[in-house]
C-alpha atoms as a printed R data frame, in Angstrom:
    type eleno elety resid chain resno      x       y       z
1   ATOM     1    CA   UNK     A     1 71.368 125.279  97.326
2   ATOM     2    CA   UNK     A     2 74.202 127.220  99.015
3   ATOM     3    CA   UNK     A     3 74.256 127.920 102.724
4   ATOM     4    CA   UNK     A     4 70.496 127.344 102.960
5   ATOM     5    CA   UNK     A     5 71.192 123.613 103.177
6   ATOM     6    CA   UNK     A     6 72.556 124.195 106.701
7   ATOM     7    CA   UNK     A     7 69.590 126.273 107.898
8   ATOM     8    CA   UNK     A     8 67.322 123.342 108.911
9   ATOM     9    CA   UNK     A     9 70.213 121.972 110.967
10  ATOM    10    CA   UNK     A    10 70.396 125.080 113.178
11  ATOM    11    CA   UNK     A    11 66.781 126.302 113.195
12  ATOM    12    CA   UNK     A    12 65.920 123.816 115.975
13  ATOM    13    CA   UNK     A    13 67.792 126.237 118.262
14  ATOM    14    CA   UNK     A    14 64.406 127.941 118.554
15  ATOM    15    CA   UNK     A    15 63.000 124.795 120.233
16  ATOM    16    CA   UNK     A    16 63.916 125.874 123.771
17  ATOM    17    CA   UNK     A    17 62.160 129.293 123.813
18  ATOM    18    CA   UNK     A    18 59.208 127.829 121.913
19  ATOM    19    CA   UNK     A    19 58.895 125.026 124.464
20  ATOM    20    CA   UNK     A    20 59.079 127.385 127.447
21  ATOM    21    CA   UNK     A    21 56.446 129.736 126.036
22  ATOM    22    CA   UNK     A    22 54.116 126.974 124.867
23  ATOM    23    CA   UNK     A    23 54.103 124.883 128.047
24  ATOM    24    CA   UNK     A    24 53.534 128.000 130.161
25  ATOM    25    CA   UNK     A    25 50.936 129.893 128.171
26  ATOM    26    CA   UNK     A    26 49.110 127.405 125.920
27  ATOM    27    CA   UNK     A    27 46.447 124.904 126.923
28  ATOM    28    CA   UNK     A    28 48.256 121.600 127.648
29  ATOM    29    CA   UNK     A    29 46.463 119.835 124.802
30  ATOM    30    CA   UNK     A    30 47.399 122.556 122.303
31  ATOM    31    CA   UNK     A    31 50.966 122.757 123.614
32  ATOM    32    CA   UNK     A    32 51.546 118.996 123.324
33  ATOM    33    CA   UNK     A    33 50.214 118.819 119.783
34  ATOM    34    CA   UNK     A    34 51.964 121.986 118.613
35  ATOM    35    CA   UNK     A    35 55.358 121.060 120.040
36  ATOM    36    CA   UNK     A    36 55.143 117.519 118.670
37  ATOM    37    CA   UNK     A    37 54.256 118.756 115.190
38  ATOM    38    CA   UNK     A    38 57.062 121.325 115.285
39  ATOM    39    CA   UNK     A    39 59.565 118.714 116.467
40  ATOM    40    CA   UNK     A    40 58.599 116.170 113.812
41  ATOM    41    CA   UNK     A    41 58.746 118.684 110.944
42  ATOM    42    CA   UNK     A    42 62.057 120.196 112.077
43  ATOM    43    CA   UNK     A    43 63.550 116.723 112.555
44  ATOM    44    CA   UNK     A    44 62.375 115.612 109.105
45  ATOM    45    CA   UNK     A    45 63.863 118.704 107.469
46  ATOM    46    CA   UNK     A    46 67.127 118.279 109.372
47  ATOM    47    CA   UNK     A    47 67.389 114.631 108.338
48  ATOM    48    CA   UNK     A    48 66.579 115.481 104.715
49  ATOM    49    CA   UNK     A    49 69.391 118.031 104.605
50  ATOM    50    CA   UNK     A    50 71.788 115.535 106.131
51  ATOM    51    CA   UNK     A    51 70.780 113.109 103.405
52  ATOM    52    CA   UNK     A    52 71.516 115.713 100.724
53  ATOM    53    CA   UNK     A    53 74.937 116.328 102.233
54  ATOM    54    CA   UNK     A    54 75.554 112.572 102.345
55  ATOM    55    CA   UNK     A    55 74.890 112.360  98.601
56  ATOM    56    CA   UNK     A    56 77.531 114.998  97.919
57  ATOM    57    CA   UNK     A    57 79.954 113.497 100.425
58  ATOM    58    CA   UNK     A    58 79.519 109.921  99.215
59  ATOM    59    CA   UNK     A    59 80.068 110.932  95.596
60  ATOM    60    CA   UNK     A    60 83.597 112.031  96.515
61  ATOM    61    CA   UNK     A    61 84.582 108.683  98.017
62  ATOM    62    CA   UNK     A    62 86.528 106.267  95.799
63  ATOM    63    CA   UNK     A    63 84.652 103.156  94.757
64  ATOM    64    CA   UNK     A    64 81.181 104.587  95.432
65  ATOM    65    CA   UNK     A    65 78.324 103.321  93.230
66  ATOM    66    CA   UNK     A    66 77.138 106.836  92.316
67  ATOM    67    CA   UNK     A    67 77.734 108.352  88.845
68  ATOM    68    CA   UNK     A    68 81.234 109.830  88.500
69  ATOM    69    CA   UNK     A    69 79.825 113.158  87.320
70  ATOM    70    CA   UNK     A    70 78.195 113.670  90.740
71  ATOM    71    CA   UNK     A    71 81.652 114.446  92.151
72  ATOM    72    CA   UNK     A    72 82.449 117.074  89.527
73  ATOM    73    CA   UNK     A    73 83.289 120.618  90.725
74  ATOM    74    CA   UNK     A    74 79.974 122.075  89.514
75  ATOM    75    CA   UNK     A    75 78.109 119.628  91.772
76  ATOM    76    CA   UNK     A    76 80.378 120.219  94.763
77  ATOM    77    CA   UNK     A    77 79.967 123.977  94.389
78  ATOM    78    CA   UNK     A    78 76.295 123.533  95.304
79  ATOM    79    CA   UNK     A    79 77.359 122.844  98.917
80  ATOM    80    CA   UNK     A    80 79.664 125.232 100.818
81  ATOM    81    CA   UNK     A    81 82.639 123.456 102.437
82  ATOM    82    CA   UNK     A    82 81.603 120.348 100.540
83  ATOM    83    CA   UNK     A    83 84.598 118.205 101.511
84  ATOM    84    CA   UNK     A    84 84.186 118.631 105.264
85  ATOM    85    CA   UNK     A    85 80.375 118.863 105.381
86  ATOM    86    CA   UNK     A    86 79.782 116.045 102.927
87  ATOM    87    CA   UNK     A    87 82.022 113.513 104.648
88  ATOM    88    CA   UNK     A    88 81.068 114.508 108.204
89  ATOM    89    CA   UNK     A    89 77.377 114.141 107.377
90  ATOM    90    CA   UNK     A    90 77.880 110.443 106.567
91  ATOM    91    CA   UNK     A    91 78.869 109.642 110.153
92  ATOM    92    CA   UNK     A    92 76.273 111.998 111.625
93  ATOM    93    CA   UNK     A    93 73.451 110.406 109.645
94  ATOM    94    CA   UNK     A    94 74.617 106.950 110.734
95  ATOM    95    CA   UNK     A    95 74.454 108.096 114.385
96  ATOM    96    CA   UNK     A    96 70.950 109.515 113.824
97  ATOM    97    CA   UNK     A    97 69.712 106.229 112.350
98  ATOM    98    CA   UNK     A    98 71.314 104.165 115.144
99  ATOM    99    CA   UNK     A    99 69.927 106.395 117.917
100 ATOM   100    CA   UNK     A   100 66.427 106.391 116.411
101 ATOM   101    CA   UNK     A   101 66.454 102.609 116.013
102 ATOM   102    CA   UNK     A   102 67.651 102.168 119.618
103 ATOM   103    CA   UNK     A   103 64.889 104.435 120.976
104 ATOM   104    CA   UNK     A   104 62.168 102.671 118.985
105 ATOM   105    CA   UNK     A   105 63.518  99.255 119.999
106 ATOM   106    CA   UNK     A   106 63.536 100.136 123.711
107 ATOM   107    CA   UNK     A   107 59.951 101.381 123.437
108 ATOM   108    CA   UNK     A   108 58.801  98.174 121.720
109 ATOM   109    CA   UNK     A   109 60.667  95.921 124.154
110 ATOM   110    CA   UNK     A   110 59.100  97.567 127.191
111 ATOM   111    CA   UNK     A   111 55.619  97.268 125.716
112 ATOM   112    CA   UNK     A   112 56.267  93.613 124.895
113 ATOM   113    CA   UNK     A   113 57.433  92.882 128.468
114 ATOM   114    CA   UNK     A   114 54.413  94.666 129.923
115 ATOM   115    CA   UNK     A   115 51.993  92.757 127.705
116 ATOM   116    CA   UNK     A   116 53.663  89.459 128.657
117 ATOM   117    CA   UNK     A   117 53.086  90.385 132.288
118 ATOM   118    CA   UNK     A   118 49.423  91.036 131.532
119 ATOM   119    CA   UNK     A   119 49.106  87.639 129.838
120 ATOM   120    CA   UNK     A   120 49.606  85.991 133.213
121 ATOM   121    CA   UNK     A   121 46.663  87.798 134.787
122 ATOM   122    CA   UNK     A   122 43.210  86.239 134.841
123 ATOM   123    CA   UNK     A   123 41.389  89.575 134.639
124 ATOM   124    CA   UNK     A   124 40.960  91.241 131.232
125 ATOM   125    CA   UNK     A   125 39.443  94.502 132.478
126 ATOM   126    CA   UNK     A   126 40.793  97.925 131.552
127 ATOM   127    CA   UNK     A   127 42.569  98.258 134.900
128 ATOM   128    CA   UNK     A   128 45.199  95.623 135.728
129 ATOM   129    CA   UNK     A   129 46.190  95.505 139.405
130 ATOM   130    CA   UNK     A   130 49.658  93.990 139.747
131 ATOM   131    CA   UNK     A   131 50.697  92.310 143.019
132 ATOM   132    CA   UNK     A   132 53.665  94.564 143.717
133 ATOM   133    CA   UNK     A   133 54.435  96.559 146.855
134 ATOM   134    CA   UNK     A   134 56.275  99.209 144.825
135 ATOM   135    CA   UNK     A   135 53.792 102.067 144.213
136 ATOM   136    CA   UNK     A   136 53.381 102.903 140.519
137 ATOM   137    CA   UNK     A   137 50.693 103.447 137.907
138 ATOM   138    CA   UNK     A   138 50.986 104.005 134.176
139 ATOM   139    CA   UNK     A   139 49.032 103.662 130.954
140 ATOM   140    CA   UNK     A   140 50.058 100.851 128.623
141 ATOM   141    CA   UNK     A   141 48.996 101.484 124.998
142 ATOM   142    CA   UNK     A   142 47.736  98.631 122.883
143 ATOM   143    CA   UNK     A   143 44.577  97.147 121.414
144 ATOM   144    CA   UNK     A   144 42.962  97.731 123.793
145 ATOM   145    CA   UNK     A   145 45.076  99.856 126.094
146 ATOM   146    CA   UNK     A   146 45.361  98.924 129.755
147 ATOM   147    CA   UNK     A   147 46.019 100.815 132.972
148 ATOM   148    CA   UNK     A   148 48.708  99.191 135.114
149 ATOM   149    CA   UNK     A   149 48.401  99.866 138.854
150 ATOM   150    CA   UNK     A   150 50.362  98.170 141.616
151 ATOM   151    CA   UNK     A   151 48.814  97.110 144.893
152 ATOM   152    CA   UNK     A   152 51.325  99.418 146.556
153 ATOM   153    CA   UNK     A   153 49.824 102.420 144.758
154 ATOM   154    CA   UNK     A   154 46.244 101.311 145.453
155 ATOM   155    CA   UNK     A   155 46.930 101.090 149.183
156 ATOM   156    CA   UNK     A   156 48.364 104.640 149.257
157 ATOM   157    CA   UNK     A   157 45.222 106.342 147.911
158 ATOM   158    CA   UNK     A   158 41.662 106.570 149.130
159 ATOM   159    CA   UNK     A   159 38.675 105.741 146.928
160 ATOM   160    CA   UNK     A   160 38.174 109.230 145.472
161 ATOM   161    CA   UNK     A   161 41.887 109.650 144.803
162 ATOM   162    CA   UNK     A   162 41.939 106.322 142.953
163 ATOM   163    CA   UNK     A   163 39.147 107.591 140.707
164 ATOM   164    CA   UNK     A   164 41.228 110.662 139.881
165 ATOM   165    CA   UNK     A   165 44.322 108.522 139.256
166 ATOM   166    CA   UNK     A   166 42.476 106.183 136.896
167 ATOM   167    CA   UNK     A   167 40.924 109.135 135.072
168 ATOM   168    CA   UNK     A   168 44.428 110.579 134.616
169 ATOM   169    CA   UNK     A   169 45.818 107.346 133.174
170 ATOM   170    CA   UNK     A   170 42.707 106.869 131.033
171 ATOM   171    CA   UNK     A   171 43.330 110.306 129.526
172 ATOM   172    CA   UNK     A   172 46.824 109.158 128.497
173 ATOM   173    CA   UNK     A   173 45.264 106.273 126.580
174 ATOM   174    CA   UNK     A   174 42.440 108.214 124.943
175 ATOM   175    CA   UNK     A   175 44.796 111.069 123.967
176 ATOM   176    CA   UNK     A   176 47.342 108.665 122.406
177 ATOM   177    CA   UNK     A   177 50.043 110.422 124.401
178 ATOM   178    CA   UNK     A   178 52.504 107.588 123.797
179 ATOM   179    CA   UNK     A   179 52.592 108.529 120.122
180 ATOM   180    CA   UNK     A   180 53.371 112.167 120.856
181 ATOM   181    CA   UNK     A   181 56.098 111.221 123.320
182 ATOM   182    CA   UNK     A   182 57.705 108.678 121.015
183 ATOM   183    CA   UNK     A   183 57.591 111.096 118.079
184 ATOM   184    CA   UNK     A   184 59.326 113.845 120.026
185 ATOM   185    CA   UNK     A   185 61.902 111.380 121.361
186 ATOM   186    CA   UNK     A   186 62.747 110.338 117.803
187 ATOM   187    CA   UNK     A   187 62.931 114.012 116.815
188 ATOM   188    CA   UNK     A   188 65.528 114.521 119.539
189 ATOM   189    CA   UNK     A   189 67.518 111.608 118.118
190 ATOM   190    CA   UNK     A   190 67.447 113.223 114.667
191 ATOM   191    CA   UNK     A   191 68.696 116.565 115.993
192 ATOM   192    CA   UNK     A   192 69.954 117.063 119.585
193 ATOM   193    CA   UNK     A   193 68.785 120.694 119.466
194 ATOM   194    CA   UNK     A   194 65.211 119.354 119.609
195 ATOM   195    CA   UNK     A   195 65.697 117.530 122.916
196 ATOM   196    CA   UNK     A   196 64.159 120.347 125.003
197 ATOM   197    CA   UNK     A   197 60.859 119.502 123.304
198 ATOM   198    CA   UNK     A   198 60.792 116.086 124.961
199 ATOM   199    CA   UNK     A   199 60.531 117.491 128.481
200 ATOM   200    CA   UNK     A   200 58.041 120.113 127.347
201 ATOM   201    CA   UNK     A   201 55.790 117.536 125.639
202 ATOM   202    CA   UNK     A   202 56.076 115.159 128.612
203 ATOM   203    CA   UNK     A   203 54.988 117.950 130.951
204 ATOM   204    CA   UNK     A   204 52.188 119.047 128.605
205 ATOM   205    CA   UNK     A   205 50.786 115.529 128.294
206 ATOM   206    CA   UNK     A   206 50.827 115.151 132.091
207 ATOM   207    CA   UNK     A   207 49.025 118.472 132.448
208 ATOM   208    CA   UNK     A   208 46.579 117.427 129.727
209 ATOM   209    CA   UNK     A   209 45.810 114.226 131.652
210 ATOM   210    CA   UNK     A   210 45.519 116.220 134.896
211 ATOM   211    CA   UNK     A   211 42.922 118.514 133.342
212 ATOM   212    CA   UNK     A   212 40.957 115.554 131.971
213 ATOM   213    CA   UNK     A   213 41.024 113.929 135.406
214 ATOM   214    CA   UNK     A   214 39.824 117.165 137.030
215 ATOM   215    CA   UNK     A   215 36.992 117.388 134.503
216 ATOM   216    CA   UNK     A   216 36.025 113.738 135.078
217 ATOM   217    CA   UNK     A   217 35.982 114.046 138.872
218 ATOM   218    CA   UNK     A   218 34.602 117.582 138.939
219 ATOM   219    CA   UNK     A   219 37.032 118.464 141.731
220 ATOM   220    CA   UNK     A   220 40.335 120.177 140.888
221 ATOM   221    CA   UNK     A   221 41.528 120.146 144.507
222 ATOM   222    CA   UNK     A   222 40.922 116.398 144.808
223 ATOM   223    CA   UNK     A   223 42.837 115.802 141.573
224 ATOM   224    CA   UNK     A   224 45.723 117.982 142.774
225 ATOM   225    CA   UNK     A   225 45.880 115.977 146.008
226 ATOM   226    CA   UNK     A   226 45.871 112.677 144.115
227 ATOM   227    CA   UNK     A   227 48.600 113.876 141.734
228 ATOM   228    CA   UNK     A   228 50.789 115.068 144.574
229 ATOM   229    CA   UNK     A   229 50.333 111.959 146.701
230 ATOM   230    CA   UNK     A   230 50.863 109.520 143.789
231 ATOM   231    CA   UNK     A   231 53.991 111.350 142.654
232 ATOM   232    CA   UNK     A   232 55.358 111.469 146.198
233 ATOM   233    CA   UNK     A   233 54.977 107.749 146.911
234 ATOM   234    CA   UNK     A   234 56.179 106.670 143.431
235 ATOM   235    CA   UNK     A   235 59.218 108.986 143.363
236 ATOM   236    CA   UNK     A   236 61.637 106.080 143.810
237 ATOM   237    CA   UNK     A   237 59.623 103.572 141.785
238 ATOM   238    CA   UNK     A   238 59.558 105.093 138.301
239 ATOM   239    CA   UNK     A   239 59.121 102.475 135.591
240 ATOM   240    CA   UNK     A   240 61.618 103.115 132.752
241 ATOM   241    CA   UNK     A   241 61.071 102.414 129.092
242 ATOM   242    CA   UNK     A   242 57.646 103.723 128.158
243 ATOM   243    CA   UNK     A   243 58.199 107.378 127.288
244 ATOM   244    CA   UNK     A   244 57.182 109.473 130.300
245 ATOM   245    CA   UNK     A   245 54.037 107.705 131.532
246 ATOM   246    CA   UNK     A   246 55.649 106.528 134.735
247 ATOM   247    CA   UNK     A   247 57.476 109.781 135.442
248 ATOM   248    CA   UNK     A   248 55.818 112.136 137.933
249 ATOM   249    CA   UNK     A   249 56.983 115.255 136.096
250 ATOM   250    CA   UNK     A   250 57.334 118.712 137.689
251 ATOM   251    CA   UNK     A   251 54.783 117.929 140.397
252 ATOM   252    CA   UNK     A   252 54.722 121.325 142.168
253 ATOM   253    CA   UNK     A   253 53.919 123.075 138.878
254 ATOM   254    CA   UNK     A   254 51.222 120.545 138.060
255 ATOM   255    CA   UNK     A   255 49.622 120.838 141.496
256 ATOM   256    CA   UNK     A   256 49.766 124.638 141.366
257 ATOM   257    CA   UNK     A   257 48.107 124.605 137.940
258 ATOM   258    CA   UNK     A   258 45.319 122.338 139.218
259 ATOM   259    CA   UNK     A   259 44.716 124.628 142.176
260 ATOM   260    CA   UNK     A   260 44.344 127.548 139.773
261 ATOM   261    CA   UNK     A   261 41.594 128.257 137.246
262 ATOM   262    CA   UNK     A   262 40.833 125.967 134.316
263 ATOM   263    CA   UNK     A   263 43.025 126.981 131.347
264 ATOM   264    CA   UNK     A   264 41.217 128.359 128.295
265 ATOM   265    CA   UNK     A   265 40.675 125.753 125.600
266 ATOM   266    CA   UNK     A   266 41.167 128.020 122.571
267 ATOM   267    CA   UNK     A   267 42.979 126.177 119.781
268 ATOM   268    CA   UNK     A   268 44.907 129.262 118.612
269 ATOM   269    CA   UNK     A   269 45.582 132.112 121.061
270 ATOM   270    CA   UNK     A   270 45.490 135.838 120.144
271 ATOM   271    CA   UNK     A   271 48.679 136.991 118.396
272 ATOM   272    CA   UNK     A   272 49.362 139.831 120.857
273 ATOM   273    CA   UNK     A   273 49.908 137.496 123.812
274 ATOM   274    CA   UNK     A   274 52.823 135.351 124.965
275 ATOM   275    CA   UNK     A   275 50.940 132.231 123.964
276 ATOM   276    CA   UNK     A   276 50.262 133.694 120.532
277 ATOM   277    CA   UNK     A   277 53.924 134.659 120.222
278 ATOM   278    CA   UNK     A   278 54.980 131.083 121.002
279 ATOM   279    CA   UNK     A   279 52.652 129.710 118.351
280 ATOM   280    CA   UNK     A   280 53.783 132.263 115.767
281 ATOM   281    CA   UNK     A   281 57.484 131.630 116.429
282 ATOM   282    CA   UNK     A   282 56.909 127.896 116.128
283 ATOM   283    CA   UNK     A   283 54.994 128.298 112.872
284 ATOM   284    CA   UNK     A   284 57.570 130.700 111.403
285 ATOM   285    CA   UNK     A   285 60.560 128.547 112.336
286 ATOM   286    CA   UNK     A   286 58.907 125.406 111.015
287 ATOM   287    CA   UNK     A   287 57.934 127.111 107.748
288 ATOM   288    CA   UNK     A   288 61.440 128.504 107.260
289 ATOM   289    CA   UNK     A   289 63.015 125.101 107.905
290 ATOM   290    CA   UNK     A   290 60.611 123.360 105.533
291 ATOM   291    CA   UNK     A   291 61.154 125.885 102.739
292 ATOM   292    CA   UNK     A   292 64.935 125.731 103.179
293 ATOM   293    CA   UNK     A   293 64.953 121.932 103.060
294 ATOM   294    CA   UNK     A   294 62.724 121.852  99.979
295 ATOM   295    CA   UNK     A   295 64.828 124.527  98.284
296 ATOM   296    CA   UNK     A   296 68.019 122.560  98.959
297 ATOM   297    CA   UNK     A   297 66.475 119.284  97.762
298 ATOM   298    CA   UNK     A   298 65.101 120.766  94.547
299 ATOM   299    CA   UNK     A   299 68.322 122.669  93.806
300 ATOM   300    CA   UNK     A   300 70.484 119.582  94.306
301 ATOM   301    CA   UNK     A   301 68.095 117.501  92.194
302 ATOM   302    CA   UNK     A   302 68.486 119.852  89.221
303 ATOM   303    CA   UNK     A   303 72.256 120.058  89.703
304 ATOM   304    CA   UNK     A   304 72.603 116.268  89.750
305 ATOM   305    CA   UNK     A   305 70.198 115.885  86.853
306 ATOM   306    CA   UNK     A   306 72.293 118.294  84.772
307 ATOM   307    CA   UNK     A   307 75.496 116.499  85.712
308 ATOM   308    CA   UNK     A   308 74.188 113.003  84.934
309 ATOM   309    CA   UNK     A   309 74.521 111.984  81.267
310 ATOM   310    CA   UNK     A   310 71.472 110.546  79.572
């Protein structure tokens, strides 16, 4: 196993350059999916390696339920700096589990509160207009999903801008963006080095919804105006708790992108471009982390199997 057990813990350092390249040069749909997949795999590998270190560290503690032979020198030699790394990983893994549970619980609580609010409305249409002077609009996932819009937001937009806004929020629902955002949030809980992916995926999903709204309305300039106006009036009325649906995001970049040409929809860009480089770096880093984690798991399995008497 050796030092390779630590590799998946540090490989997420590549998340920041990958995120910057992907969100700038890839189609928003491709960027969101790629970055989410990379984050989930890197987080899983990082957590697996922490678990392997916990096994070694726990075996050294007095009174543990593990076989005594698992604390023998030949087992501890499989992990460099086994005493420090093994024991430290116990607390780190506990923090990872607690942070992940807290994030998932906050997400579920917000959805539950929002659905209780909807239960008091007489209308069961896709769009729920809430009597609230604070301007906000967001997509609420569920079965079926609903679009929550306040009367304050409705009064700030004209008819065509409302169509663009609803198309934007509808794209969040149809694209299952809440799943991507929650997955990348949990990945950041598993390894703090993956936190840059959260902002990148949030921006990419907003851009993805912007492009879907522009396609639905057939007017990129109208969509840019609706995005800018909605973000401006809702700047101080962001609704916390549901990933990034209520966050306006980097509005000037989004508006500038909408005023430019439609991004190419190729699923995998040419290798000799910045977009291709981002995809290749992401694939290489993810593959290296996965292979390192599997190598460490298999090596420790055989070491423990040899040390455990029949």
